[in-house]
Each structure stands twice: as structure tokens, then as C-alpha cells.
N, CA, C and O atoms as a Tinker XYZ file with bonds, in Angstrom:
   532  protein
     1  N    119.956000  -56.356000  -33.343000    73     2
     2  CA   118.770000  -56.210000  -32.598000    64     1     3
     3  C    118.673000  -57.182000  -31.440000    63     2     4     5
     4  O    117.861000  -57.049000  -30.525000    81     3
     5  N    119.501000  -58.111000  -31.531000    73     3     6
     6  CA   119.514000  -59.051000  -30.434000    64     5     7
     7  C    119.896000  -58.366000  -29.133000    63     6     8     9
     8  O    119.392000  -58.714000  -28.066000    81     7
     9  N    120.772000  -57.410000  -29.228000    73     7    10
    10  CA   121.204000  -56.692000  -28.034000    64     9    11
    11  C    120.023000  -55.879000  -27.493000    63    10    12    13
    12  O    119.782000  -55.835000  -26.286000    81    11
    13  N    119.302000  -55.244000  -28.403000    73    11    14
    14  CA   118.148000  -54.455000  -27.977000    64    13    15
    15  C    117.118000  -55.355000  -27.331000    63    14    16    17
    16  O    116.517000  -55.004000  -26.316000    81    15
    17  N    116.918000  -56.525000  -27.931000    73    15    18
    18  CA   115.949000  -57.452000  -27.381000    64    17    19
    19  C    116.432000  -57.972000  -26.036000    63    18    20    21
    20  O    115.635000  -58.166000  -25.118000    81    19
    21  N    117.738000  -58.196000  -25.918000    73    19    22
    22  CA   118.295000  -58.682000  -24.660000    64    21    23
    23  C    118.142000  -57.613000  -23.585000    63    22    24    25
    24  O    117.783000  -57.902000  -22.444000    81    23
    25  N    118.427000  -56.355000  -23.980000    73    23    26
    26  CA   118.286000  -55.254000  -23.008000    64    25    27
    27  C    116.826000  -55.120000  -22.607000    63    26    28    29
    28  O    116.488000  -54.918000  -21.441000    81    27
    29  N    115.955000  -55.243000  -23.641000    73    27    30
    30  CA   114.522000  -55.141000  -23.380000    64    29    31
    31  C    114.083000  -56.245000  -22.441000    63    30    32    33
    32  O    113.327000  -55.987000  -21.505000    81    31
    33  N    114.529000  -57.449000  -22.660000    73    31    34
    34  CA   114.176000  -58.578000  -21.796000    64    33    35
    35  C    114.763000  -58.395000  -20.397000    63    34    36    37
    36  O    114.134000  -58.739000  -19.396000    81    35
    37  N    115.983000  -57.845000  -20.345000    73    35    38
    38  CA   116.614000  -57.611000  -19.042000    64    37    39
    39  C    115.807000  -56.578000  -18.253000    63    38    40    41
    40  O    115.542000  -56.747000  -17.063000    81    39
    41  N    115.419000  -55.487000  -18.961000    73    39    42
    42  CA   114.598000  -54.481000  -18.294000    64    41    43
    43  C    113.276000  -55.081000  -17.831000    63    42    44    45
    44  O    112.804000  -54.799000  -16.729000    81    43
    45  N    112.675000  -55.929000  -18.704000    73    43    46
    46  CA   111.418000  -56.580000  -18.337000    64    45    47
    47  C    111.608000  -57.424000  -17.095000    63    46    48    49
    48  O    110.794000  -57.401000  -16.171000    81    47
    49  N    112.700000  -58.168000  -17.094000    73    47    50
    50  CA   112.948000  -59.046000  -15.958000    64    49    51
    51  C    113.205000  -58.236000  -14.669000    63    50    52    53
    52  O    112.867000  -58.704000  -13.582000    81    51
    53  N    113.784000  -57.056000  -14.771000    73    51    54
    54  CA   114.104000  -56.251000  -13.592000    64    53    55
    55  C    112.930000  -55.338000  -13.198000    63    54    56    57
    56  O    112.589000  -55.220000  -12.021000    81    55
    57  N    112.333000  -54.709000  -14.188000    73    55    58
    58  CA   111.353000  -53.665000  -13.895000    64    57    59
    59  C    109.957000  -54.241000  -13.684000    63    58    60    61
    60  O    109.239000  -53.778000  -12.797000    81    59
    61  N    109.553000  -55.227000  -14.463000    73    59    62
    62  CA   108.190000  -55.764000  -14.362000    64    61    63
    63  C    107.918000  -56.290000  -12.947000    63    62    64    65
    64  O    106.866000  -55.986000  -12.384000    81    63
    65  N    108.847000  -57.083000  -12.347000    73    63    66
    66  CA   108.553000  -57.510000  -10.981000    64    65    67
    67  C    108.426000  -56.314000  -10.027000    63    66    68    69
    68  O    107.584000  -56.318000   -9.130000    81    67
    69  N    109.272000  -55.287000  -10.228000    73    67    70
    70  CA   109.189000  -54.093000   -9.378000    64    69    71
    71  C    107.860000  -53.388000   -9.600000    63    70    72    73
    72  O    107.210000  -52.954000   -8.649000    81    71
    73  N    107.457000  -53.277000  -10.877000    73    71    74
    74  CA   106.172000  -52.642000  -11.174000    64    73    75
    75  C    105.022000  -53.440000  -10.562000    63    74    76    77
    76  O    104.081000  -52.859000  -10.023000    81    75
    77  N    105.094000  -54.755000  -10.644000    73    75    78
    78  CA   104.051000  -55.592000  -10.029000    64    77    79
    79  C    104.018000  -55.361000   -8.513000    63    78    80    81
    80  O    102.955000  -55.273000   -7.898000    81    79
    81  N    105.224000  -55.267000   -7.935000    73    79    82
    82  CA   105.286000  -55.008000   -6.486000    64    81    83
    83  C    104.712000  -53.636000   -6.172000    63    82    84    85
    84  O    103.973000  -53.484000   -5.199000    81    83
    85  N    105.043000  -52.627000   -6.986000    73    83    86
    86  CA   104.520000  -51.270000   -6.785000    64    85    87
    87  C    103.001000  -51.280000   -6.941000    63    86    88    89
    88  O    102.293000  -50.649000   -6.155000    81    87
    89  N    102.494000  -51.997000   -7.958000    73    87    90
    90  CA   101.041000  -52.095000   -8.149000    64    89    91
    91  C    100.376000  -52.741000   -6.931000    63    90    92    93
    92  O     99.315000  -52.301000   -6.487000    81    91
    93  N    101.000000  -53.774000   -6.405000    73    91    94
    94  CA   100.446000  -54.448000   -5.228000    64    93    95
    95  C    100.458000  -53.498000   -4.026000    63    94    96    97
    96  O     99.495000  -53.435000   -3.261000    81    95
    97  N    101.559000  -52.764000   -3.875000    73    95    98
    98  CA   101.648000  -51.790000   -2.771000    64    97    99
    99  C    100.586000  -50.705000   -2.912000    63    98   100   101
   100  O     99.940000  -50.316000   -1.939000    81    99
   101  N    100.419000  -50.222000   -4.148000    73    99   102
   102  CA    99.399000  -49.186000   -4.397000    64   101   103
   103  C     98.024000  -49.741000   -4.070000    63   102   104   105
   104  O     97.216000  -49.052000   -3.448000    81   103
   105  N     97.741000  -50.967000   -4.473000    73   103   106
   106  CA    96.443000  -51.585000   -4.164000    64   105   107
   107  C     96.254000  -51.694000   -2.657000    63   106   108   109
   108  O     95.177000  -51.414000   -2.131000    81   107
   109  N     97.315000  -52.104000   -1.973000    73   107   110
   110  CA    97.245000  -52.220000   -0.512000    64   109   111
   111  C     97.017000  -50.846000    0.126000    63   110   112   113
   112  O     96.211000  -50.711000    1.048000    81   111
   113  N     97.726000  -49.834000   -0.365000    73   111   114
   114  CA    97.559000  -48.476000    0.157000    64   113   115
   115  C     96.145000  -47.986000   -0.101000    63   114   116   117
   116  O     95.533000  -47.360000    0.764000    81   115
   117  N     95.621000  -48.271000   -1.302000    73   115   118
   118  CA    94.240000  -47.872000   -1.606000    64   117   119
   119  C     93.257000  -48.551000   -0.655000    63   118   120   121
   120  O     92.298000  -47.930000   -0.196000    81   119
   121  N     93.500000  -49.815000   -0.365000    73   119   122
   122  CA    92.620000  -50.544000    0.555000    64   121   123
   123  C     92.683000  -49.913000    1.951000    63   122   124   125
   124  O     91.660000  -49.689000    2.599000    81   123
   125  N     93.921000  -49.631000    2.394000    73   123   126
   126  CA    94.085000  -49.002000    3.715000    64   125   127
   127  C     93.438000  -47.629000    3.725000    63   126   128   129
   128  O     92.769000  -47.266000    4.692000    81   127
   129  N     93.633000  -46.847000    2.640000    73   127   130
   130  CA    92.997000  -45.529000    2.551000    64   129   131
   131  C     91.477000  -45.651000    2.550000    63   130   132   133
   132  O     90.776000  -44.836000    3.150000    81   131
   133  N     90.976000  -46.682000    1.866000    73   131   134
   134  CA    89.525000  -46.886000    1.859000    64   133   135
   135  C     89.007000  -47.146000    3.265000    63   134   136   137
   136  O     88.004000  -46.567000    3.682000    81   135
   137  N     89.701000  -48.029000    3.999000    73   135   138
   138  CA    89.299000  -48.321000    5.386000    64   137   139
   139  C     89.445000  -47.057000    6.246000    63   138   140   141
   140  O     88.584000  -46.731000    7.063000    81   139
   141  N     90.566000  -46.362000    6.030000    73   139   142
   142  CA    90.803000  -45.138000    6.808000    64   141   143
   143  C     89.735000  -44.096000    6.499000    63   142   144   145
   144  O     89.206000  -43.453000    7.406000    81   143
   145  N     89.418000  -43.930000    5.203000    73   143   146
   146  CA    88.371000  -42.968000    4.842000    64   145   147
   147  C     87.025000  -43.371000    5.424000    63   146   148   149
   148  O     86.248000  -42.517000    5.850000    81   147
   149  N     86.746000  -44.681000    5.444000    73   147   150
   150  CA    85.493000  -45.151000    6.047000    64   149   151
   151  C     85.480000  -44.838000    7.540000    63   150   152   153
   152  O     84.471000  -44.398000    8.091000    81   151
   153  N     86.628000  -45.077000    8.186000    73   151   154
   154  CA    86.714000  -44.763000    9.618000    64   153   155
   155  C     86.560000  -43.266000    9.854000    63   154   156   157
   156  O     85.895000  -42.843000   10.800000    81   155
   157  N     87.177000  -42.469000    8.987000    73   155   158
   158  CA    87.044000  -41.009000    9.106000    64   157   159
   159  C     85.579000  -40.611000    8.915000    63   158   160   161
   160  O     85.053000  -39.781000    9.656000    81   159
   161  N     84.923000  -41.211000    7.912000    73   159   162
   162  CA    83.505000  -40.918000    7.689000    64   161   163
   163  C     82.672000  -41.320000    8.903000    63   162   164   165
   164  O     81.798000  -40.573000    9.341000    81   163
   165  N     82.954000  -42.523000    9.450000    73   163   166
   166  CA    82.247000  -42.978000   10.647000    64   165   167
   167  C     82.496000  -42.024000   11.820000    63   166   168   169
   168  O     81.574000  -41.661000   12.550000    81   167
   169  N     83.763000  -41.626000   11.984000    73   167   170
   170  CA    84.111000  -40.704000   13.079000    64   169   171
   171  C     83.414000  -39.357000   12.882000    63   170   172   173
   172  O     82.888000  -38.782000   13.835000    81   171
   173  N     83.411000  -38.860000   11.654000    73   171   174
   174  CA    82.720000  -37.594000   11.373000    64   173   175
   175  C     81.229000  -37.702000   11.662000    63   174   176   177
   176  O     80.616000  -36.769000   12.181000    81   175
   177  N     80.645000  -38.864000   11.315000    73   175   178
   178  CA    79.222000  -39.059000   11.611000    64   177   179
   179  C     78.992000  -39.062000   13.119000    63   178   180   181
   180  O     78.040000  -38.460000   13.617000    81   179
   181  N     79.876000  -39.748000   13.836000    73   179   182
   182  CA    79.737000  -39.760000   15.302000    64   181   183
   183  C     79.920000  -38.352000   15.875000    63   182   184   185
   184  O     79.208000  -37.949000   16.796000    81   183
   185  N     80.872000  -37.618000   15.324000    73   183   186
   186  CA    81.080000  -36.236000   15.794000    64   185   187
   187  C     79.836000  -35.402000   15.509000    63   186   188   189
   188  O     79.422000  -34.603000   16.349000    81   187
   189  N     79.234000  -35.579000   14.327000    73   187   190
   190  CA    77.993000  -34.869000   14.005000    64   189   191
   191  C     76.887000  -35.248000   14.979000    63   190   192   193
   192  O     76.151000  -34.385000   15.457000    81   191
   193  N     76.770000  -36.557000   15.274000    73   191   194
   194  CA    75.756000  -37.015000   16.233000    64   193   195
   195  C     76.000000  -36.402000   17.609000    63   194   196   197
   196  O     75.068000  -35.944000   18.270000    81   195
   197  N     77.271000  -36.398000   18.033000    73   195   198
   198  CA    77.603000  -35.824000   19.340000    64   197   199
   199  C     77.310000  -34.323000   19.337000    63   198   200   201
   200  O     76.819000  -33.784000   20.329000    81   199
   201  N     77.609000  -33.649000   18.226000    73   199   202
   202  CA    77.332000  -32.216000   18.126000    64   201   203
   203  C     75.839000  -31.944000   18.237000    63   202   204   205
   204  O     75.425000  -31.011000   18.924000    81   203
   205  N     75.026000  -32.763000   17.557000    73   203   206
   206  CA    73.573000  -32.616000   17.660000    64   205   207
   207  C     73.108000  -32.852000   19.093000    63   206   208   209
   208  O     72.269000  -32.121000   19.619000    81   207
   209  N     73.667000  -33.885000   19.709000    73   207   210
   210  CA    73.308000  -34.192000   21.091000    64   209   211
   211  C     73.712000  -33.040000   22.018000    63   210   212   213
   212  O     72.956000  -32.653000   22.909000    81   211
   213  N     74.910000  -32.503000   21.796000    73   211   214
   214  CA    75.378000  -31.375000   22.618000    64   213   215
   215  C     74.484000  -30.151000   22.420000    63   214   216   217
   216  O     74.176000  -29.446000   23.380000    81   215
   217  N     74.067000  -29.898000   21.179000    73   215   218
   218  CA    73.173000  -28.772000   20.911000    64   217   219
   219  C     71.847000  -28.975000   21.633000    63   218   220   221
   220  O     71.286000  -28.035000   22.196000    81   219
   221  N     71.343000  -30.225000   21.612000    73   219   222
   222  CA    70.092000  -30.526000   22.314000    64   221   223
   223  C     70.263000  -30.335000   23.818000    63   222   224   225
   224  O     69.403000  -29.759000   24.484000    81   223
   225  N     71.385000  -30.825000   24.341000    73   223   226
   226  CA    71.647000  -30.647000   25.777000    64   225   227
   227  C     71.773000  -29.170000   26.124000    63   226   228   229
   228  O     71.259000  -28.724000   27.150000    81   227
   229  N     72.442000  -28.423000   25.286000    73   227   230
   230  CA    72.598000  -26.984000   25.522000    64   229   231
   231  C     71.234000  -26.295000   25.549000    63   230   232   233
   232  O     70.977000  -25.443000   26.400000    81   231
   233  N     70.357000  -26.674000   24.602000    73   231   234
   234  CA    69.012000  -26.109000   24.579000    64   233   235
   235  C     68.253000  -26.458000   25.854000    63   234   236   237
   236  O     67.579000  -25.615000   26.446000    81   235
   237  N     68.378000  -27.727000   26.267000    73   235   238
   238  CA    67.684000  -28.152000   27.483000    64   237   239
   239  C     68.244000  -27.450000   28.710000    63   238   240   241
   240  O     67.497000  -27.091000   29.620000    81   239
   241  N     69.557000  -27.254000   28.738000    73   239   242
   242  CA    70.169000  -26.525000   29.862000    64   241   243
   243  C     69.656000  -25.091000   29.882000    63   242   244   245
   244  O     69.338000  -24.557000   30.945000    81   243
   245  N     69.574000  -24.461000   28.699000    73   243   246
   246  CA    69.041000  -23.097000   28.625000    64   245   247
   247  C     67.603000  -23.041000   29.131000    63   246   248   249
   248  O     67.231000  -22.115000   29.852000    81   247
   249  N     66.788000  -24.040000   28.750000    73   247   250
   250  CA    65.403000  -24.091000   29.237000    64   249   251
   251  C     65.371000  -24.257000   30.753000    63   250   252   253
   252  O     64.589000  -23.598000   31.437000    81   251
   253  N     66.227000  -25.142000   31.278000    73   251   254
   254  CA    66.277000  -25.344000   32.735000    64   253   255
   255  C     66.745000  -24.076000   33.444000    63   254   256   257
   256  O     66.211000  -23.714000   34.492000    81   255
   257  N     67.744000  -23.401000   32.872000    73   255   258
   258  CA    68.212000  -22.144000   33.471000    64   257   259
   259  C     67.102000  -21.106000   33.490000    63   258   260   261
   260  O     66.965000  -20.356000   34.456000    81   259
   261  N     66.303000  -21.061000   32.416000    73   259   262
   262  CA    65.184000  -20.127000   32.371000    64   261   263
   263  C     64.175000  -20.463000   33.471000    63   262   264   265
   264  O     63.683000  -19.576000   34.168000    81   263
   265  N     63.875000  -21.758000   33.615000    73   263   266
   266  CA    62.937000  -22.167000   34.667000    64   265   267
   267  C     63.498000  -21.859000   36.052000    63   266   268   269
   268  O     62.760000  -21.438000   36.943000    81   267
   269  N     64.797000  -22.067000   36.233000    73   267   270
   270  CA    65.428000  -21.763000   37.524000    64   269   271
   271  C     65.342000  -20.264000   37.802000    63   270   272   273
   272  O     65.057000  -19.853000   38.927000    81   271
   273  N     65.592000  -19.442000   36.767000    73   271   274
   274  CA    65.487000  -17.987000   36.936000    64   273   275
   275  C     64.068000  -17.584000   37.319000    63   274   276   277
   276  O     63.871000  -16.742000   38.194000    81   275
   277  N     63.074000  -18.193000   36.655000    73   275   278
   278  CA    61.675000  -17.897000   36.989000    64   277   279
   279  C     61.371000  -18.307000   38.420000    63   278   280   281
   280  O     60.700000  -17.579000   39.152000    81   279
   281  N     61.863000  -19.470000   38.816000    73   279   282
   282  CA    61.650000  -19.935000   40.193000    64   281   283
   283  C     62.325000  -19.001000   41.189000    63   282   284   285
   284  O     61.747000  -18.673000   42.225000    81   283
   285  N     63.547000  -18.571000   40.880000    73   283   286
   286  CA    64.236000  -17.632000   41.764000    64   285   287
   287  C     63.464000  -16.325000   41.885000    63   286   288   289
   288  O     63.388000  -15.748000   42.970000    81   287
   289  N     62.885000  -15.851000   40.772000    73   287   290
   290  CA    62.081000  -14.624000   40.822000    64   289   291
   291  C     60.856000  -14.817000   41.712000    63   290   292   293
   292  O     60.510000  -13.942000   42.505000    81   291
   293  N     60.198000  -15.983000   41.571000    73   291   294
   294  CA    59.031000  -16.245000   42.430000    64   293   295
   295  C     59.447000  -16.327000   43.894000    63   294   296   297
   296  O     58.737000  -15.839000   44.773000    81   295
   297  N     60.598000  -16.943000   44.155000    73   295   298
   298  CA    61.096000  -17.039000   45.534000    64   297   299
   299  C     61.379000  -15.644000   46.079000    63   298   300   301
   300  O     61.039000  -15.343000   47.223000    81   299
   301  N     62.008000  -14.779000   45.254000    73   299   302
   302  CA    62.293000  -13.411000   45.693000    64   301   303
   303  C     61.012000  -12.646000   45.988000    63   302   304   305
   304  O     60.930000  -11.922000   46.981000    81   303
   305  N     59.994000  -12.810000   45.113000    73   303   306
   306  CA    58.709000  -12.146000   45.358000    64   305   307
   307  C     58.078000  -12.647000   46.647000    63   306   308   309
   308  O     57.557000  -11.863000   47.440000    81   307
   309  N     58.128000  -13.973000   46.852000    73   307   310
   310  CA    57.556000  -14.545000   48.069000    64   309   311
   311  C     58.322000  -14.052000   49.295000    63   310   312   313
   312  O     57.718000  -13.753000   50.325000    81   311
   313  N     59.641000  -13.967000   49.188000    73   311   314
   314  CA    60.468000  -13.476000   50.291000    64   313   315
   315  C     60.062000  -12.044000   50.640000    63   314   316   317
   316  O     59.941000  -11.696000   51.815000    81   315
   317  N     59.852000  -11.216000   49.615000    73   315   318
   318  CA    59.435000   -9.828000   49.862000    64   317   319
   319  C     58.087000   -9.787000   50.572000    63   318   320   321
   320  O     57.896000   -9.020000   51.515000    81   319
   321  N     57.143000  -10.629000   50.105000    73   319   322
   322  CA    55.826000  -10.651000   50.758000    64   321   323
   323  C     55.942000  -11.137000   52.199000    63   322   324   325
   324  O     55.278000  -10.609000   53.092000    81   323
   325  N     56.782000  -12.138000   52.424000    73   323   326
   326  CA    56.970000  -12.661000   53.781000    64   325   327
   327  C     57.593000  -11.595000   54.672000    63   326   328   329
   328  O     57.203000  -11.449000   55.830000    81   327
   329  N     58.561000  -10.849000   54.139000    73   327   330
   330  CA    59.184000   -9.788000   54.936000    64   329   331
   331  C     58.155000   -8.728000   55.327000    63   330   332   333
   332  O     58.179000   -8.227000   56.451000    81   331
   333  N     57.246000   -8.383000   54.403000    73   331   334
   334  CA    56.185000   -7.414000   54.715000    64   333   335
   335  C     55.289000   -7.974000   55.811000    63   334   336   337
   336  O     54.942000   -7.271000   56.760000    81   335
   337  N     54.911000   -9.265000   55.673000    73   335   338
   338  CA    54.053000   -9.900000   56.686000    64   337   339
   339  C     54.752000   -9.923000   58.051000    63   338   340   341
   340  O     54.131000   -9.661000   59.081000    81   339
   341  N     56.039000  -10.236000   58.041000    73   339   342
   342  CA    56.798000  -10.273000   59.302000    64   341   343
   343  C     56.807000   -8.885000   59.932000    63   342   344   345
   344  O     56.625000   -8.739000   61.140000    81   343
   345  N     57.020000   -7.870000   59.102000    73   343   346
   346  CA    57.019000   -6.498000   59.617000    64   345   347
   347  C     55.659000   -6.137000   60.203000    63   346   348   349
   348  O     55.573000   -5.543000   61.278000    81   347
   349  N     54.593000   -6.502000   59.482000    73   347   350
   350  CA    53.241000   -6.241000   59.987000    64   349   351
   351  C     53.000000   -6.988000   61.294000    63   350   352   353
   352  O     52.429000   -6.434000   62.233000    81   351
   353  N     53.429000   -8.229000   61.355000    73   351   354
   354  CA    53.259000   -9.035000   62.569000    64   353   355
   355  C     54.049000   -8.422000   63.724000    63   354   356   357
   356  O     53.562000   -8.362000   64.853000    81   355
   357  N     55.262000   -7.971000   63.439000    73   355   358
   358  CA    56.055000   -7.330000   64.491000    64   357   359
   359  C     55.375000   -6.065000   64.996000    63   358   360   361
   360  O     55.376000   -5.796000   66.198000    81   359
   361  N     54.793000   -5.286000   64.084000    73   359   362
   362  CA    54.056000   -4.087000   64.506000    64   361   363
   363  C     52.869000   -4.471000   65.387000    63   362   364   365
   364  O     52.610000   -3.839000   66.411000    81   363
   365  N     52.162000   -5.506000   64.977000    73   363   366
   366  CA    51.013000   -5.968000   65.781000    64   365   367
   367  C     51.470000   -6.440000   67.156000    63   366   368   369
   368  O     50.828000   -6.142000   68.163000    81   367
   369  N     52.575000   -7.176000   67.198000    73   367   370
   370  CA    53.094000   -7.641000   68.489000    64   369   371
   371  C     53.520000   -6.460000   69.360000    63   370   372   373
   372  O     53.300000   -6.469000   70.571000    81   371
   373  N     54.123000   -5.454000   68.752000    73   371   374
   374  CA    54.526000   -4.266000   69.519000    64   373   375
   375  C     53.306000   -3.557000   70.101000    63   374   376   377
   376  O     53.322000   -3.136000   71.257000    81   375
   377  N     52.234000   -3.423000   69.288000    73   375   378
   378  CA    51.012000   -2.795000   69.802000    64   377   379
   379  C     50.400000   -3.641000   70.912000    63   378   380   381
   380  O     49.936000   -3.105000   71.918000    81   379
   381  N     50.398000   -4.964000   70.733000    73   379   382
   382  CA    49.870000   -5.859000   71.759000    64   381   383
   383  C     50.675000   -5.716000   73.041000    63   382   384   385
   384  O     50.106000   -5.681000   74.132000    81   383
   385  N     51.978000   -5.632000   72.919000    73   383   386
   386  CA    52.826000   -5.455000   74.102000    64   385   387
   387  C     52.474000   -4.158000   74.819000    63   386   388   389
   388  O     52.390000   -4.115000   76.047000    81   387
   389  N     52.267000   -3.088000   74.025000    73   387   390
   390  CA    51.894000   -1.802000   74.638000    64   389   391
   391  C     50.575000   -1.929000   75.390000    63   390   392   393
   392  O     50.436000   -1.399000   76.492000    81   391
   393  N     49.602000   -2.632000   74.801000    73   391   394
   394  CA    48.301000   -2.816000   75.455000    64   393   395
   395  C     48.475000   -3.627000   76.734000    63   394   396   397
   396  O     47.889000   -3.299000   77.766000    81   395
   397  N     49.276000   -4.680000   76.667000    73   395   398
   398  CA    49.486000   -5.521000   77.849000    64   397   399
   399  C     50.167000   -4.713000   78.938000    63   398   400   401
   400  O     49.800000   -4.821000   80.108000    81   399
   401  N     51.148000   -3.910000   78.575000    73   399   402
   402  CA    51.841000   -3.080000   79.568000    64   401   403
   403  C     50.869000   -2.074000   80.161000    63   402   404   405
   404  O     50.876000   -1.856000   81.372000    81   403
   405  N     50.035000   -1.458000   79.334000    73   403   406
   406  CA    49.046000   -0.499000   79.861000    64   405   407
   407  C     48.090000   -1.183000   80.827000    63   406   408   409
   408  O     47.726000   -0.605000   81.851000    81   407
   409  N     47.678000   -2.415000   80.510000    73   407   410
   410  CA    46.773000   -3.130000   81.418000    64   409   411
   411  C     47.481000   -3.396000   82.734000    63   410   412   413
   412  O     46.903000   -3.256000   83.812000    81   411
   413  N     48.757000   -3.785000   82.621000    73   411   414
   414  CA    49.525000   -4.029000   83.838000    64   413   415
   415  C     49.662000   -2.737000   84.637000    63   414   416   417
   416  O     49.507000   -2.743000   85.858000    81   415
   417  N     49.950000   -1.636000   83.957000    73   415   418
   418  CA    50.033000   -0.339000   84.626000    64   417   419
   419  C     48.676000    0.029000   85.216000    63   418   420   421
   420  O     48.601000    0.571000   86.318000    81   419
   421  N     47.603000   -0.266000   84.482000    73   419   422
   422  CA    46.249000    0.024000   84.958000    64   421   423
   423  C     45.981000   -0.730000   86.260000    63   422   424   425
   424  O     45.436000   -0.175000   87.215000    81   423
   425  N     46.370000   -1.990000   86.279000    73   423   426
   426  CA    46.159000   -2.790000   87.484000    64   425   427
   427  C     46.943000   -2.173000   88.658000    63   426   428   429
   428  O     46.439000   -2.057000   89.775000    81   427
   429  N     48.181000   -1.785000   88.365000    73   427   430
   430  CA    49.012000   -1.172000   89.408000    64   429   431
   431  C     48.390000    0.135000   89.888000    63   430   432   433
   432  O     48.325000    0.393000   91.090000    81   431
   433  N     47.932000    0.956000   88.945000    73   431   434
   434  CA    47.294000    2.223000   89.315000    64   433   435
   435  C     46.010000    1.973000   90.109000    63   434   436   437
   436  O     45.717000    2.692000   91.065000    81   435
   437  N     45.261000    0.971000   89.717000    73   435   438
   438  CA    44.028000    0.638000   90.427000    64   437   439
   439  C     44.334000    0.276000   91.885000    63   438   440   441
   440  O     43.643000    0.710000   92.807000    81   439
   441  N     45.387000   -0.529000   92.068000    73   439   442
   442  CA    45.775000   -0.911000   93.429000    64   441   443
   443  C     46.220000    0.325000   94.228000    63   442   444   445
   444  O     45.914000    0.446000   95.415000    81   443
   445  N     46.942000    1.235000   93.568000    73   443   446
   446  CA    47.379000    2.460000   94.248000    64   445   447
   447  C     46.192000    3.337000   94.629000    63   446   448   449
   448  O     46.162000    3.917000   95.715000    81   447
   449  N     45.201000    3.431000   93.716000    73   447   450
   450  CA    43.999000    4.230000   94.007000    64   449   451
   451  C     43.263000    3.624000   95.190000    63   450   452   453
   452  O     42.823000    4.352000   96.079000    81   451
   453  N     43.124000    2.315000   95.215000    73   451   454
   454  CA    42.442000    1.644000   96.336000    64   453   455
   455  C     43.202000    1.936000   97.628000    63   454   456   457
   456  O     42.609000    2.230000   98.666000    81   455
   457  N     44.525000    1.847000   97.536000    73   455   458
   458  CA    45.347000    2.114000   98.716000    64   457   459
   459  C     45.208000    3.572000   99.168000    63   458   460   461
   460  O     45.112000    3.858000  100.361000    81   459
   461  N     45.199000    4.491000   98.190000    73   459   462
   462  CA    45.026000    5.921000   98.522000    64   461   463
   463  C     43.646000    6.181000   99.119000    63   462   464   465
   464  O     43.522000    6.952000  100.070000    81   463
   465  N     42.608000    5.547000   98.573000    73   463   466
   466  CA    41.255000    5.709000   99.126000    64   465   467
   467  C     41.216000    5.216000  100.563000    63   466   468   469
   468  O     40.589000    5.829000  101.427000    81   467
   469  N     41.893000    4.102000  100.807000    73   467   470
   470  CA    41.931000    3.575000  102.170000    64   469   471
   471  C     42.665000    4.566000  103.095000    63   470   472   473
   472  O     42.240000    4.835000  104.218000    81   471
   473  N     43.787000    5.095000  102.572000    73   471   474
   474  CA    44.539000    6.076000  103.372000    64   473   475
   475  C     43.700000    7.320000  103.643000    63   474   476   477
   476  O     43.683000    7.831000  104.763000    81   475
   477  N     43.000000    7.808000  102.607000    73   475   478
   478  CA    42.148000    8.998000  102.783000    64   477   479
   479  C     41.062000    8.693000  103.798000    63   478   480   481
   480  O     40.742000    9.535000  104.636000    81   479
   481  N     40.497000    7.512000  103.732000    73   479   482
   482  CA    39.440000    7.121000  104.669000    64   481   483
   483  C     39.980000    7.102000  106.094000    63   482   484   485
   484  O     39.335000    7.563000  107.035000    81   483
   485  N     41.194000    6.551000  106.218000    73   483   486
   486  CA    41.807000    6.518000  107.556000    64   485   487
   487  C     42.084000    7.934000  108.054000    63   486   488   489
   488  O     41.862000    8.250000  109.223000    81   487
   489  N     42.565000    8.770000  107.160000    73   487   490
   490  CA    42.856000   10.164000  107.559000    64   489   491
   491  C     41.570000   10.862000  107.965000    63   490   492   493
   492  O     41.534000   11.547000  108.987000    81   491
   493  N     40.514000   10.696000  107.178000    73   491   494
   494  CA    39.219000   11.303000  107.508000    64   493   495
   495  C     38.720000   10.777000  108.851000    63   494   496   497
   496  O     38.190000   11.517000  109.680000    81   495
   497  N     38.909000    9.491000  109.030000    73   495   498
   498  CA    38.445000    8.889000  110.273000    64   497   499
   499  C     39.212000    9.456000  111.451000    63   498   500   501
   500  O     38.624000    9.755000  112.491000    81   499
   501  N     40.538000    9.608000  111.295000    73   499   502
   502  CA    41.359000   10.167000  112.368000    64   501   503
   503  C     41.007000   11.620000  112.603000    63   502   504   505
   504  O     40.979000   12.089000  113.741000    81   503
   505  N     40.737000   12.332000  111.512000    73   503   506
   506  CA    40.375000   13.743000  111.640000    64   505   507
   507  C     39.035000   13.869000  112.349000    63   506   508   509
   508  O     38.835000   14.772000  113.161000    81   507
   509  N     38.128000   12.965000  112.038000    73   507   510
   510  CA    36.814000   13.025000  112.656000    64   509   511
   511  C     36.932000   12.715000  114.143000    63   510   512   513
   512  O     36.179000   13.271000  114.943000    81   511
   513  N     37.825000   11.872000  114.521000    73   511   514
   514  CA    38.011000   11.516000  115.912000    64   513   515
   515  C     38.673000   12.671000  116.662000    63   514   516   517
   516  O     38.382000   12.917000  117.832000    81   515
   517  N     39.556000   13.362000  115.976000    73   515   518
   518  CA    40.299000   14.421000  116.664000    64   517   519
   519  C     39.521000   15.737000  116.717000    63   518   520   521
   520  O     39.878000   16.610000  117.509000    81   519
   521  N     38.509000   15.909000  115.935000    73   519   522
   522  CA    37.728000   17.139000  115.947000    64   521   523
   523  C     36.745000   17.043000  117.114000    63   522   524   525
   524  O     36.026000   16.051000  117.238000    81   523
   525  N     36.709000   18.086000  117.986000    73   523   526
   526  CA    35.778000   18.041000  119.123000    64   525   527
   527  C     34.342000   18.201000  118.636000    63   526   528   529
   528  O     34.068000   18.865000  117.636000    81   527
   529  N     33.488000   17.603000  119.337000    73   527   530
   530  CA    32.094000   17.626000  118.916000    64   529   531
   531  C     31.303000   18.541000  119.715000    63   530   532
   532  O     30.101000   18.678000  119.488000    81   531
């Protein structure tokens, strides 16, 4: 049995230090995994926070887009009303131009009538002079 005990002691001397080293390595790996898992948990929490923030920003962007669309609709309605007003104003200006032109023509016609009356008067006067009495 001495041989068995010697073999047993030899195995103890060879394997126990290796097992202790393996246990230490496993403990170190567990510690690193614990830190890594904590970092992963922290990162996941940050990702969740960023996701919530992104969802909030997306909602706010959607609200702003809705307001922009409403503003664009109001601008389009105002543009349509302005175009109608411009058209009405142009029609009024065209009628005013016609009235101004007619007045100008009236003045010209008035001057021609005065000139014709003067000519008729001169003709009558000449005719009266040339007719024997």
C-alpha cells in the first residue's frame, strides 16, 4: 500500500496545485464575467434610455410635422385668397383704365366738337357774307 499511498501523494502533489490554479482561474473568470455582465446590463439600460428618448423625439417630430402641415395648409388657403384678391384688383384696375381712357377720349372728342363748331360758325359766316342781300 505504500506504492498506492506514494502514487496518491504524487497525484496530490501534481494535481492539487493545478486544481488550485484552475479554481483561481475560474474565480477570476467569474469576476470578469460579473463585471462584463454588469457592463452589459449598464449598456442595455443606456440603450433602453436612448430608445425611450428616440421614441420621444420621434413623437415630437411627428407633432412638429403635423403642425408644419397645418401651417402649410393655412398658407395655401391664404395664397388662394390672395390670388382671388389680386384677380379682383386687376379687374378693378382694368375697369379704371377703361374709364380713364374714355375720359381722355371724351376730352379729345370735346375739343374736336369745339373745333367743328368753330369751323361751322366760320362756314356760316362766310356763307352769310357771300349771299347777296
